[in-house]
N, CA, C, O and the ligand as a Tripos MOL2 file, in Angstrom:
@<TRIPOS>MOLECULE
protein
  261   259    66     0     0
PROTEIN
NO_CHARGES

@<TRIPOS>ATOM
      1 N          17.2240   10.6650    1.9340 N.3       1 MET1
      2 CA         16.2660   11.8200    1.6680 C.3       1 MET1
      3 C          15.4720   11.4440    0.4150 C.2       1 MET1
      4 O          15.9940   10.9880   -0.6030 O.2       1 MET1
      5 N          14.1410   11.6780    0.5800 N.am      2 GLU2
      6 CA         13.1690   11.2440   -0.5490 C.3       2 GLU2
      7 C          13.3760   12.2950   -1.7420 C.2       2 GLU2
      8 O          13.5120   13.4820   -1.4450 O.2       2 GLU2
      9 N          13.3990   11.9450   -2.9060 N.am      3 GLN3
     10 CA         13.4440   12.7540   -4.0860 C.3       3 GLN3
     11 C          12.0440   13.2150   -4.3960 C.2       3 GLN3
     12 O          11.2120   12.3560   -4.6910 O.2       3 GLN3
     13 N          11.6980   14.4900   -4.3570 N.am      4 VAL4
     14 CA         10.3840   14.8770   -4.5590 C.3       4 VAL4
     15 C          10.0950   15.0020   -6.1180 C.2       4 VAL4
     16 O          10.8290   15.5890   -6.9130 O.2       4 VAL4
     17 N           8.9120   14.3570   -6.4220 N.am      5 GLN5
     18 CA          8.5640   14.3900   -7.8280 C.3       5 GLN5
     19 C           7.8780   15.6380   -8.1250 C.2       5 GLN5
     20 O           6.8840   15.9590   -7.4750 O.2       5 GLN5
     21 N           8.3850   16.4360   -9.1530 N.am      6 VAL6
     22 CA          7.8960   17.7420   -9.4360 C.3       6 VAL6
     23 C           6.9100   17.6340  -10.7320 C.2       6 VAL6
     24 O           5.9580   18.4070  -10.8390 O.2       6 VAL6
     25 N           7.1550   16.7520  -11.5940 N.am      7 ALA7
     26 CA          6.4100   16.5950  -12.8320 C.3       7 ALA7
     27 C           5.8860   15.3360  -12.9830 C.2       7 ALA7
     28 O           6.4470   14.3350  -12.5350 O.2       7 ALA7
     29 N           4.6040   15.3160  -13.7260 N.am      8 CYS8
     30 CA          3.9550   14.1240  -14.0450 C.3       8 CYS8
     31 C           4.8740   13.1470  -14.9910 C.2       8 CYS8
     32 O           5.5120   13.6000  -15.9410 O.2       8 CYS8
     33 N           4.8750   11.8620  -14.6570 N.am      9 GLU9
     34 CA          5.6540   11.0410  -15.4930 C.3       9 GLU9
     35 C           4.9490   10.7400  -16.9650 C.2       9 GLU9
     36 O           5.5830   10.3330  -17.9390 O.2       9 GLU9
     37 N           3.6870   10.9820  -16.9550 N.am     10 THR10
     38 CA          2.9180   10.6440  -18.0730 C.3      10 THR10
     39 C           2.7940   11.7620  -19.0030 C.2      10 THR10
     40 O           2.9970   11.5690  -20.2010 O.2      10 THR10
     41 N           2.4650   12.9570  -18.5400 N.am     11 CYS11
     42 CA          2.2070   14.1490  -19.4310 C.3      11 CYS11
     43 C           3.0380   15.2940  -19.1570 C.2      11 CYS11
     44 O           2.9320   16.3300  -19.8130 O.2      11 CYS11
     45 N           3.9080   15.1410  -18.1610 N.am     12 GLY12
     46 CA          4.9540   16.2210  -17.8290 C.3      12 GLY12
     47 C           4.4110   17.4190  -17.2410 C.2      12 GLY12
     48 O           5.0740   18.4570  -17.2460 O.2      12 GLY12
     49 N           3.2290   17.3600  -16.7240 N.am     13 ALA13
     50 CA          2.4840   18.6730  -16.1440 C.3      13 ALA13
     51 C           3.1770   18.7680  -14.7940 C.2      13 ALA13
     52 O           3.5350   17.7440  -14.2120 O.2      13 ALA13
     53 N           3.3660   19.9450  -14.3000 N.am     14 GLN14
     54 CA          3.9140   20.3240  -13.0030 C.3      14 GLN14
     55 C           2.8450   19.8000  -11.9030 C.2      14 GLN14
     56 O           1.6270   19.9250  -12.0300 O.2      14 GLN14
     57 N           3.4720   19.2180  -10.8480 N.am     15 LEU15
     58 CA          2.5880   18.6640   -9.7870 C.3      15 LEU15
     59 C           2.6160   19.4990   -8.6090 C.2      15 LEU15
     60 O           3.6510   20.0620   -8.2540 O.2      15 LEU15
     61 N           1.4450   19.6090   -7.9470 N.am     16 VAL16
     62 CA          1.4430   20.3120   -6.6990 C.3      16 VAL16
     63 C           2.3500   19.5990   -5.6360 C.2      16 VAL16
     64 O           2.4860   18.3840   -5.7800 O.2      16 VAL16
     65 N           2.9330   20.1570   -4.6740 N.am     17 PRO17
     66 CA          3.8550   19.4550   -3.7570 C.3      17 PRO17
     67 C           2.9910   18.4510   -3.0270 C.2      17 PRO17
     68 O           1.8940   18.7710   -2.5680 O.2      17 PRO17
     69 N           3.5190   17.1730   -2.9200 N.am     18 ASN18
     70 CA          2.8340   16.0810   -2.0960 C.3      18 ASN18
     71 C           1.4760   15.6340   -2.8420 C.2      18 ASN18
     72 O           0.6040   15.0350   -2.2140 O.2      18 ASN18
     73 N           1.3380   15.9420   -4.1690 N.am     19 ALA19
     74 CA          0.1750   15.5790   -4.8150 C.3      19 ALA19
     75 C           0.1040   14.0940   -4.9850 C.2      19 ALA19
     76 O           1.1590   13.4950   -5.1930 O.2      19 ALA19
     77 N          -1.1270   13.3740   -4.9140 N.am     20 ALA20
     78 CA         -1.2340   11.9460   -5.1700 C.3      20 ALA20
     79 C          -1.5360   11.8290   -6.6010 C.2      20 ALA20
     80 O          -1.1020   10.8030   -7.1250 O.2      20 ALA20
     81 N          -2.1860   12.6510   -7.3600 N.am     21 TYR21
     82 CA         -2.4590   12.5590   -8.6690 C.3      21 TYR21
     83 C          -2.1280   13.6950   -9.4580 C.2      21 TYR21
     84 O          -2.0690   14.8130   -8.9470 O.2      21 TYR21
     85 N          -1.8710   13.4600  -10.8750 N.am     22 CYS22
     86 CA         -1.6500   14.5910  -11.6400 C.3      22 CYS22
     87 C          -3.0720   15.2920  -11.9100 C.2      22 CYS22
     88 O          -4.1170   14.6710  -12.1020 O.2      22 CYS22
     89 N          -2.9360   16.6910  -11.8940 N.am     23 GLU23
     90 CA         -4.1270   17.4270  -12.1140 C.3      23 GLU23
     91 C          -4.6620   17.2830  -13.4900 C.2      23 GLU23
     92 O          -5.8730   17.2530  -13.7100 O.2      23 GLU23
     93 N          -3.6810   17.1870  -14.4950 N.am     24 ARG24
     94 CA         -4.0140   17.1560  -15.8370 C.3      24 ARG24
     95 C          -4.5310   15.8030  -16.3820 C.2      24 ARG24
     96 O          -5.6090   15.6890  -16.9650 O.2      24 ARG24
     97 N          -3.6840   14.8040  -16.1470 N.am     25 CYS25
     98 CA         -4.2330   13.4820  -16.6100 C.3      25 CYS25
     99 C          -4.6370   12.4310  -15.8080 C.2      25 CYS25
    100 O          -5.1990   11.4160  -16.2200 O.2      25 CYS25
    101 N          -4.2870   12.7330  -14.4120 N.am     26 GLY26
    102 CA         -4.9040   11.8110  -13.3560 C.3      26 GLY26
    103 C          -3.8600   10.6400  -13.0440 C.2      26 GLY26
    104 O          -4.1890    9.7050  -12.3140 O.2      26 GLY26
    105 N          -2.7320   10.7140  -13.5570 N.am     27 THR27
    106 CA         -1.8720    9.5580  -13.2700 C.3      27 THR27
    107 C          -1.3830    9.6340  -11.7790 C.2      27 THR27
    108 O          -1.1230   10.7100  -11.2400 O.2      27 THR27
    109 N          -1.2910    8.5930  -11.2410 N.am     28 ARG28
    110 CA         -0.7490    8.6960   -9.8060 C.3      28 ARG28
    111 C           0.7170    8.9820   -9.7170 C.2      28 ARG28
    112 O           1.4710    8.4750  -10.5480 O.2      28 ARG28
    113 N           1.1690    9.7450   -8.7820 N.am     29 THR29
    114 CA          2.5080    9.9560   -8.6940 C.3      29 THR29
    115 C           3.1750    8.8930   -7.9620 C.2      29 THR29
    116 O           2.4920    8.0830   -7.3360 O.2      29 THR29
    117 N           4.5960    8.8070   -7.9790 N.am     30 ARG30
    118 CA          5.3450    7.8080   -7.3690 C.3      30 ARG30
    119 C           5.0110    7.6200   -5.8840 C.2      30 ARG30
    120 O           4.9390    6.5000   -5.3780 O.2      30 ARG30
    121 N           4.8180    8.7120   -5.2320 N.am     31 ARG31
    122 CA          4.6720    8.7040   -3.8040 C.3      31 ARG31
    123 C           3.2710    7.9280   -3.5590 C.2      31 ARG31
    124 O           3.1180    6.9750   -2.7940 O.2      31 ARG31
    125 N           2.3450    8.4960   -4.3170 N.am     32 ALA32
    126 CA          1.0070    7.7650   -4.1560 C.3      32 ALA32
    127 C           1.1240    6.3440   -4.3400 C.2      32 ALA32
    128 O           0.6470    5.5780   -3.5030 O.2      32 ALA32
    129 N           1.7980    5.8710   -5.5030 N.am     33 ARG33
    130 CA          1.8890    4.5110   -5.7270 C.3      33 ARG33
    131 C           2.6620    3.7650   -4.6510 C.2      33 ARG33
    132 O           2.3790    2.5860   -4.4400 O.2      33 ARG33
    133 N           3.6200    4.3730   -3.9550 N.am     34 ARG34
    134 CA          4.4100    3.6120   -2.8530 C.3      34 ARG34
    135 C           3.4130    3.5550   -1.7580 C.2      34 ARG34
    136 O           3.2990    2.5330   -1.0810 O.2      34 ARG34
    137 N           2.7020    4.5820   -1.5590 N.am     35 LEU35
    138 CA          1.6920    4.4900   -0.3570 C.3      35 LEU35
    139 C           0.6930    3.3880   -0.5160 C.2      35 LEU35
    140 O           0.4020    2.6550    0.4280 O.2      35 LEU35
    141 N           0.1300    3.2600   -1.7910 N.am     36 VAL36
    142 CA         -0.7060    2.1750   -2.0410 C.3      36 VAL36
    143 C          -0.1280    0.8590   -1.8430 C.2      36 VAL36
    144 O          -0.7860    0.0030   -1.2520 O.2      36 VAL36
    145 N           1.0860    0.6030   -2.2980 N.am     37 ARG37
    146 CA          1.7670   -0.5600   -2.0360 C.3      37 ARG37
    147 C           1.9700   -0.8950   -0.6070 C.2      37 ARG37
    148 O           1.8760   -2.0460   -0.1810 O.2      37 ARG37
    149 N           2.2470    0.1190    0.1100 N.am     38 MET38
    150 CA          2.6080   -0.0410    1.6170 C.3      38 MET38
    151 C           1.2300   -0.4970    2.2400 C.2      38 MET38
    152 O           1.1570   -1.4450    3.0220 O.2      38 MET38
    153 N           0.1840    0.2220    1.8500 N.am     39 ALA39
    154 CA         -1.1510   -0.1200    2.3990 C.3      39 ALA39
    155 C          -1.4940   -1.5860    2.1630 C.2      39 ALA39
    156 O          -1.9130   -2.3180    3.0600 O.2      39 ALA39
    157 N          -1.2840   -1.9910    0.8440 N.am     40 ILE40
    158 CA         -1.5830   -3.2930    0.5310 C.3      40 ILE40
    159 C          -0.7270   -4.4380    1.4040 C.2      40 ILE40
    160 O          -1.2340   -5.4770    1.8270 O.2      40 ILE40
    161 N           0.5230   -4.0850    1.5700 N.am     41 ARG41
    162 CA          1.4540   -4.8550    2.4860 C.3      41 ARG41
    163 C           0.9230   -4.9360    3.7660 C.2      41 ARG41
    164 O           0.8280   -6.0470    4.2880 O.2      41 ARG41
    165 N           0.5430   -3.8880    4.3880 N.am     42 VAL42
    166 CA         -0.0480   -3.8660    5.7270 C.3      42 VAL42
    167 C          -1.2590   -4.6850    5.7870 C.2      42 VAL42
    168 O          -1.4290   -5.4790    6.7120 O.2      42 VAL42
    169 N          -2.0800   -4.5340    4.8740 N.am     43 GLU43
    170 CA         -3.3400   -5.3110    4.8380 C.3      43 GLU43
    171 C          -3.1860   -6.9000    4.7680 C.2      43 GLU43
    172 O          -3.8580   -7.7150    5.4010 O.2      43 GLU43
    173 N          -2.1300   -7.1720    3.8410 N.am     44 LEU44
    174 CA         -1.6780   -8.5460    3.7800 C.3      44 LEU44
    175 C          -1.1880   -9.1830    5.0650 C.2      44 LEU44
    176 O          -1.5100  -10.2900    5.4940 O.2      44 LEU44
    177 N          -0.3280   -8.2750    5.6300 N.am     45 LEU45
    178 CA          0.2910   -8.7110    6.9860 C.3      45 LEU45
    179 C          -0.8640   -9.0670    8.0060 C.2      45 LEU45
    180 O          -0.9120  -10.1370    8.6130 O.2      45 LEU45
    181 N          -1.7530   -8.0840    8.1200 N.am     46 ILE46
    182 CA         -2.9190   -8.2980    9.0780 C.3      46 ILE46
    183 C          -3.6680   -9.5400    8.7910 C.2      46 ILE46
    184 O          -3.9450  -10.3570    9.6690 O.2      46 ILE46
    185 N          -4.0060   -9.6730    7.4940 N.am     47 PHE47
    186 CA         -4.6570  -10.8610    7.0490 C.3      47 PHE47
    187 C          -4.0480  -12.1390    7.3340 C.2      47 PHE47
    188 O          -4.7020  -13.1080    7.7180 O.2      47 PHE47
    189 N          -2.6920  -12.1480    7.1310 N.am     48 LEU48
    190 CA         -1.9730  -13.4660    7.4260 C.3      48 LEU48
    191 C          -1.8550  -13.6080    8.8680 C.2      48 LEU48
    192 O          -1.8630  -14.7530    9.3210 O.2      48 LEU48
    193 N          -1.7370  -12.5300    9.7280 N.am     49 MET49
    194 CA         -1.7610  -12.6830   11.0810 C.3      49 MET49
    195 C          -3.1780  -13.3780   11.5850 C.2      49 MET49
    196 O          -3.1930  -14.2120   12.4900 O.2      49 MET49
    197 N          -4.2410  -12.9800   10.9620 N.am     50 PHE50
    198 CA         -5.6140  -13.3590   11.3300 C.3      50 PHE50
    199 C          -5.6450  -14.9360   10.9730 C.2      50 PHE50
    200 O          -6.0560  -15.8120   11.7340 O.2      50 PHE50
    201 N          -5.1730  -15.1150    9.7720 N.am     51 VAL51
    202 CA         -5.2120  -16.5870    9.2570 C.3      51 VAL51
    203 C          -4.3050  -17.4020   10.2420 C.2      51 VAL51
    204 O          -4.7320  -18.4620   10.6990 O.2      51 VAL51
    205 N          -3.2700  -17.0100   10.5240 N.am     52 GLY52
    206 CA         -2.3340  -17.7470   11.5550 C.3      52 GLY52
    207 C          -2.9920  -18.0340   12.9150 C.2      52 GLY52
    208 O          -2.8950  -19.1040   13.5140 O.2      52 GLY52
    209 N          -3.7250  -16.8730   13.3610 N.am     53 LEU53
    210 CA         -4.3560  -17.0580   14.5770 C.3      53 LEU53
    211 C          -5.5590  -18.0680   14.5380 C.2      53 LEU53
    212 O          -5.7740  -18.8060   15.4990 O.2      53 LEU53
    213 N          -6.2940  -18.0850   13.4730 N.am     54 VAL54
    214 CA         -7.3220  -19.0600   13.1270 C.3      54 VAL54
    215 C          -6.7440  -20.3790   13.0820 C.2      54 VAL54
    216 O          -7.2920  -21.3010   13.6860 O.2      54 VAL54
    217 N          -5.6630  -20.5550   12.4060 N.am     55 VAL55
    218 CA         -5.0260  -21.8270   12.3350 C.3      55 VAL55
    219 C          -4.4710  -22.4260   13.6840 C.2      55 VAL55
    220 O          -4.5230  -23.6350   13.9080 O.2      55 VAL55
    221 N          -3.9950  -21.6130   14.4760 N.am     56 ALA56
    222 CA         -3.5280  -21.7420   15.6730 C.3      56 ALA56
    223 C          -4.5990  -22.3360   16.7180 C.2      56 ALA56
    224 O          -4.4210  -23.2880   17.4770 O.2      56 ALA56
    225 N          -5.7080  -21.5750   16.5790 N.am     57 PHE57
    226 CA         -6.8110  -21.9490   17.4320 C.3      57 PHE57
    227 C          -7.3880  -23.3940   17.0840 C.2      57 PHE57
    228 O          -7.7070  -24.2030   17.9550 O.2      57 PHE57
    229 N          -7.4850  -23.6220   15.7410 N.am     58 ILE58
    230 CA         -7.9280  -24.8830   15.2830 C.3      58 ILE58
    231 C          -6.9960  -26.0460   15.7890 C.2      58 ILE58
    232 O          -7.4310  -27.0890   16.2790 O.2      58 ILE58
    233 N          -5.7140  -25.7590   15.6210 N.am     59 TRP59
    234 CA         -4.7320  -26.6500   16.0570 C.3      59 TRP59
    235 C          -4.8240  -27.0520   17.5890 C.2      59 TRP59
    236 O          -4.8320  -28.2110   18.0020 O.2      59 TRP59
    237 N          -4.8910  -25.9330   18.3440 N.am     60 ILE60
    238 CA         -5.0310  -26.1520   19.8050 C.3      60 ILE60
    239 C          -6.3620  -26.8810   20.0860 C.2      60 ILE60
    240 O          -6.3680  -27.7290   20.9790 O.2      60 ILE60
    241 N          -7.3890  -26.6420   19.4580 N.am     61 TYR61
    242 CA         -8.6960  -27.3050   19.7200 C.3      61 TYR61
    243 C          -8.5940  -28.7440   19.2450 C.2      61 TYR61
    244 O          -9.1890  -29.5990   19.9000 O.2      61 TYR61
    245 N          -7.8690  -29.1100   18.1270 N.am     62 ALA62
    246 CA         -7.6110  -30.3930   17.7440 C.3      62 ALA62
    247 C          -6.7610  -31.2130   18.6640 C.2      62 ALA62
    248 O          -6.9710  -32.4120   18.8470 O.2      62 ALA62
    249 N          -5.7710  -30.5240   19.2530 N.am     63 VAL63
    250 CA         -4.8350  -31.2490   20.1510 C.3      63 VAL63
    251 C          -5.5680  -31.6250   21.5280 C.2      63 VAL63
    252 O          -5.3380  -32.6400   22.1860 O.2      63 VAL63
    253 N          -6.4480  -30.6680   21.8260 N.am     64 GLN64
    254 CA         -7.0530  -30.8110   23.2390 C.3      64 GLN64
    255 C          -8.0840  -32.0400   23.1860 C.2      64 GLN64
    256 O          -8.4170  -32.5400   24.2600 O.2      64 GLN64
    257 N          -8.5350  -32.4820   22.1460 N.am     65 LYS65
    258 CA         -9.6130  -33.5510   22.0170 C.3      65 LYS65
    259 C          -9.1480  -34.8480   22.5780 C.2      65 LYS65
    260 O          -9.8900  -35.8300   22.5600 O.2      65 LYS65
    261 ZN         -0.1950   13.9630  -15.9950 Zn       66 ZN66
@<TRIPOS>BOND
     1     1     2 1
     2     2     3 1
     3     3     4 2
     4     3     5 am
     5     5     6 1
     6     6     7 1
     7     7     8 2
     8     7     9 am
     9     9    10 1
    10    10    11 1
    11    11    12 2
    12    11    13 am
    13    13    14 1
    14    14    15 1
    15    15    16 2
    16    15    17 am
    17    17    18 1
    18    18    19 1
    19    19    20 2
    20    19    21 am
    21    21    22 1
    22    22    23 1
    23    23    24 2
    24    23    25 am
    25    25    26 1
    26    26    27 1
    27    27    28 2
    28    27    29 am
    29    29    30 1
    30    30    31 1
    31    31    32 2
    32    31    33 am
    33    33    34 1
    34    34    35 1
    35    35    36 2
    36    35    37 am
    37    37    38 1
    38    38    39 1
    39    39    40 2
    40    39    41 am
    41    41    42 1
    42    42    43 1
    43    43    44 2
    44    43    45 am
    45    45    46 1
    46    46    47 1
    47    47    48 2
    48    47    49 am
    49    49    50 1
    50    50    51 1
    51    51    52 2
    52    51    53 am
    53    53    54 1
    54    54    55 1
    55    55    56 2
    56    55    57 am
    57    57    58 1
    58    58    59 1
    59    59    60 2
    60    59    61 am
    61    61    62 1
    62    62    63 1
    63    63    64 2
    64    63    65 am
    65    65    66 1
    66    66    67 1
    67    67    68 2
    68    67    69 am
    69    69    70 1
    70    70    71 1
    71    71    72 2
    72    71    73 am
    73    73    74 1
    74    74    75 1
    75    75    76 2
    76    75    77 am
    77    77    78 1
    78    78    79 1
    79    79    80 2
    80    79    81 am
    81    81    82 1
    82    82    83 1
    83    83    84 2
    84    83    85 am
    85    85    86 1
    86    86    87 1
    87    87    88 2
    88    87    89 am
    89    89    90 1
    90    90    91 1
    91    91    92 2
    92    91    93 am
    93    93    94 1
    94    94    95 1
    95    95    96 2
    96    95    97 am
    97    97    98 1
    98    98    99 1
    99    99   100 2
   100    99   101 am
   101   101   102 1
   102   102   103 1
   103   103   104 2
   104   103   105 am
   105   105   106 1
   106   106   107 1
   107   107   108 2
   108   107   109 am
   109   109   110 1
   110   110   111 1
   111   111   112 2
   112   111   113 am
   113   113   114 1
   114   114   115 1
   115   115   116 2
   116   115   117 am
   117   117   118 1
   118   118   119 1
   119   119   120 2
   120   119   121 am
   121   121   122 1
   122   122   123 1
   123   123   124 2
   124   123   125 am
   125   125   126 1
   126   126   127 1
   127   127   128 2
   128   127   129 am
   129   129   130 1
   130   130   131 1
   131   131   132 2
   132   131   133 am
   133   133   134 1
   134   134   135 1
   135   135   136 2
   136   135   137 am
   137   137   138 1
   138   138   139 1
   139   139   140 2
   140   139   141 am
   141   141   142 1
   142   142   143 1
   143   143   144 2
   144   143   145 am
   145   145   146 1
   146   146   147 1
   147   147   148 2
   148   147   149 am
   149   149   150 1
   150   150   151 1
   151   151   152 2
   152   151   153 am
   153   153   154 1
   154   154   155 1
   155   155   156 2
   156   155   157 am
   157   157   158 1
   158   158   159 1
   159   159   160 2
   160   159   161 am
   161   161   162 1
   162   162   163 1
   163   163   164 2
   164   163   165 am
   165   165   166 1
   166   166   167 1
   167   167   168 2
   168   167   169 am
   169   169   170 1
   170   170   171 1
   171   171   172 2
   172   171   173 am
   173   173   174 1
   174   174   175 1
   175   175   176 2
   176   175   177 am
   177   177   178 1
   178   178   179 1
   179   179   180 2
   180   179   181 am
   181   181   182 1
   182   182   183 1
   183   183   184 2
   184   183   185 am
   185   185   186 1
   186   186   187 1
   187   187   188 2
   188   187   189 am
   189   189   190 1
   190   190   191 1
   191   191   192 2
   192   191   193 am
   193   193   194 1
   194   194   195 1
   195   195   196 2
   196   195   197 am
   197   197   198 1
   198   198   199 1
   199   199   200 2
   200   199   201 am
   201   201   202 1
   202   202   203 1
   203   203   204 2
   204   203   205 am
   205   205   206 1
   206   206   207 1
   207   207   208 2
   208   207   209 am
   209   209   210 1
   210   210   211 1
   211   211   212 2
   212   211   213 am
   213   213   214 1
   214   214   215 1
   215   215   216 2
   216   215   217 am
   217   217   218 1
   218   218   219 1
   219   219   220 2
   220   219   221 am
   221   221   222 1
   222   222   223 1
   223   223   224 2
   224   223   225 am
   225   225   226 1
   226   226   227 1
   227   227   228 2
   228   227   229 am
   229   229   230 1
   230   230   231 1
   231   231   232 2
   232   231   233 am
   233   233   234 1
   234   234   235 1
   235   235   236 2
   236   235   237 am
   237   237   238 1
   238   238   239 1
   239   239   240 2
   240   239   241 am
   241   241   242 1
   242   242   243 1
   243   243   244 2
   244   243   245 am
   245   245   246 1
   246   246   247 1
   247   247   248 2
   248   247   249 am
   249   249   250 1
   250   250   251 1
   251   251   252 2
   252   251   253 am
   253   253   254 1
   254   254   255 1
   255   255   256 2
   256   255   257 am
   257   257   258 1
   258   258   259 1
   259   259   260 2
@<TRIPOS>SUBSTRUCTURE
     1 MET1         2 RESIDUE 1 A MET
     2 GLU2         6 RESIDUE 1 A GLU
     3 GLN3        10 RESIDUE 1 A GLN
     4 VAL4        14 RESIDUE 1 A VAL
     5 GLN5        18 RESIDUE 1 A GLN
     6 VAL6        22 RESIDUE 1 A VAL
     7 ALA7        26 RESIDUE 1 A ALA
     8 CYS8        30 RESIDUE 1 A CYS
     9 GLU9        34 RESIDUE 1 A GLU
    10 THR10       38 RESIDUE 1 A THR
    11 CYS11       42 RESIDUE 1 A CYS
    12 GLY12       46 RESIDUE 1 A GLY
    13 ALA13       50 RESIDUE 1 A ALA
    14 GLN14       54 RESIDUE 1 A GLN
    15 LEU15       58 RESIDUE 1 A LEU
    16 VAL16       62 RESIDUE 1 A VAL
    17 PRO17       66 RESIDUE 1 A PRO
    18 ASN18       70 RESIDUE 1 A ASN
    19 ALA19       74 RESIDUE 1 A ALA
    20 ALA20       78 RESIDUE 1 A ALA
    21 TYR21       82 RESIDUE 1 A TYR
    22 CYS22       86 RESIDUE 1 A CYS
    23 GLU23       90 RESIDUE 1 A GLU
    24 ARG24       94 RESIDUE 1 A ARG
    25 CYS25       98 RESIDUE 1 A CYS
    26 GLY26      102 RESIDUE 1 A GLY
    27 THR27      106 RESIDUE 1 A THR
    28 ARG28      110 RESIDUE 1 A ARG
    29 THR29      114 RESIDUE 1 A THR
    30 ARG30      118 RESIDUE 1 A ARG
    31 ARG31      122 RESIDUE 1 A ARG
    32 ALA32      126 RESIDUE 1 A ALA
    33 ARG33      130 RESIDUE 1 A ARG
    34 ARG34      134 RESIDUE 1 A ARG
    35 LEU35      138 RESIDUE 1 A LEU
    36 VAL36      142 RESIDUE 1 A VAL
    37 ARG37      146 RESIDUE 1 A ARG
    38 MET38      150 RESIDUE 1 A MET
    39 ALA39      154 RESIDUE 1 A ALA
    40 ILE40      158 RESIDUE 1 A ILE
    41 ARG41      162 RESIDUE 1 A ARG
    42 VAL42      166 RESIDUE 1 A VAL
    43 GLU43      170 RESIDUE 1 A GLU
    44 LEU44      174 RESIDUE 1 A LEU
    45 LEU45      178 RESIDUE 1 A LEU
    46 ILE46      182 RESIDUE 1 A ILE
    47 PHE47      186 RESIDUE 1 A PHE
    48 LEU48      190 RESIDUE 1 A LEU
    49 MET49      194 RESIDUE 1 A MET
    50 PHE50      198 RESIDUE 1 A PHE
    51 VAL51      202 RESIDUE 1 A VAL
    52 GLY52      206 RESIDUE 1 A GLY
    53 LEU53      210 RESIDUE 1 A LEU
    54 VAL54      214 RESIDUE 1 A VAL
    55 VAL55      218 RESIDUE 1 A VAL
    56 ALA56      222 RESIDUE 1 A ALA
    57 PHE57      226 RESIDUE 1 A PHE
    58 ILE58      230 RESIDUE 1 A ILE
    59 TRP59      234 RESIDUE 1 A TRP
    60 ILE60      238 RESIDUE 1 A ILE
    61 TYR61      242 RESIDUE 1 A TYR
    62 ALA62      246 RESIDUE 1 A ALA
    63 VAL63      250 RESIDUE 1 A VAL
    64 GLN64      254 RESIDUE 1 A GLN
    65 LYS65      258 RESIDUE 1 A LYS
    66 ZN66       261 GROUP 0 **** ****
């Protein structure tokens, strides 16, 4: 079970449930930071898959000659 963050880590202001940012100082909440990290990971995975596909095609092309 996920622990809900209720106060800002920087200024201690109370957060709106599921808030991505602190309304007082603008600091990202833990939940938002995790989502950002996850998004970066997914993007990296898609990029690596694309690179792998390109490399595979180049390799197949080189082998066929
Ligand atoms: Zn704050």
